[in-house]
C-alpha positions in Angstrom: 1.8 15.6 -0.3 1.4 11.9 -0.9 -1.4 10.7 -3.1 -2.8 7.2 -3.5 -6.1 5.8 -4.5 -7.6 2.6 -5.9 -10.6 1.6 -7.9 -12.0 -1.9 -7.3 -14.2 -3.7 -9.8 -15.7 -7.2 -9.8 -12.6 -9.0 -10.9 -9.9 -6.3 -10.9 -8.2 -3.5 -8.9 -6.5 -0.4 -10.3 -4.1 1.2 -7.8 -2.4 4.6 -8.3 0.4 6.0 -6.1 2.7 8.9 -6.7 6.5 8.4 -6.7 7.6 11.6 -5.1 9.1 11.9 -1.6 8.3 15.3 -0.1 9.5 16.8 3.2 7.8 20.1 4.0 8.3 22.2 0.8 11.3 20.2 -0.5 10.9 17.5 -3.1 13.6 15.0 -2.1 13.1 12.3 -4.7 11.0 11.8 -7.8 11.2 8.1 -8.4 10.6 6.3 -5.1 8.7 3.0 -5.6 6.0 2.9 -2.9 4.4 -0.3 -4.0 5.1 -4.0 -3.2 3.6 -7.2 -4.2 2.9 -9.4 -1.1 1.7 -12.5 -2.9 0.6 -13.4 -6.5 -2.9 -11.9 -5.8 -2.2 -9.3 -3.2 -0.7 -5.8 -3.7 0.1 -3.0 -1.2 0.9 0.7 -1.7 2.2 2.9 1.1 2.6 6.6 1.8 3.8 8.6 4.7 7.1 9.2 6.3 9.9 7.9 4.0 11.7 5.8 6.6 8.6 4.4 8.2 7.1 3.4 4.8 10.1 1.5 3.7 10.7 -0.3 7.0 7.0 -1.2 7.5 6.5 -2.4 4.0 9.6 -4.6 4.1 8.4 -6.0 7.5 5.0 -6.8 6.2 6.3 -8.3 2.9 8.8 -10.5 4.8 6.2 -11.8 7.3 3.7 -12.6 4.5 6.4 -14.5 2.6 7.4 -16.3 5.8 3.8 -17.4 6.4 3.5 -18.7 2.9 6.8 -20.7 3.3 5.8 -22.1 6.7 2.3 -23.1 5.7 2.7 -23.9 2.0 -0.2 -21.5 1.1 -0.6 -17.8 0.5 -2.6 -15.5 2.7 -5.9 -14.2 1.2 -6.2 -10.5 0.7 -8.6 -10.2 3.7 -6.3 -12.2 5.9 -3.4 -10.0 4.8 -5.4 -6.9 5.6 -6.3 -8.2 9.0 -2.6 -9.0 9.7 -1.5 -5.5 8.7 -4.3 -3.9 10.7 -3.1 -5.8 13.8 0.5 -4.8 13.2 -0.4 -1.1 12.8 -2.5 -1.2 16.0 0.4 -2.7 17.9 2.7 0.0 16.4 0.3 2.8 17.4 0.3 1.6 21.0 4.1 1.4 21.2 6.6 4.2 22.0 7.6 4.6 18.4 4.5 4.5 16.2 4.7 4.2 12.4 3.4 7.0 10.4 2.2 4.9 7.4 -0.9 5.0 5.2 -1.7 1.8 3.3 -3.9 0.5 0.5 -4.1 -3.3 0.2 -5.6 -4.6 -3.0 -6.3 -8.2 -4.0 
């Protein structure tokens, strides 16, 4: 079972995500990094199916970096969350949806 939660304060966010990868009753890995930094002020943690989480997080991380290179400015945390929400909505309507749970902090 994946576990992730976050606590948001006025000027900070504390995010906690487990590192284990579990399939049914088998623990497959104990040290999987399920977090990625999207920009200097935006952070994302993922949980769900192992292949979907790695592919989707790399896709989001690449697109956020591409946006910052093209426009010479970083996305704000709310803009990043809106972009991710749109990508997840498109993925849910496709033939191969992503089974991913996300927390975006910034």
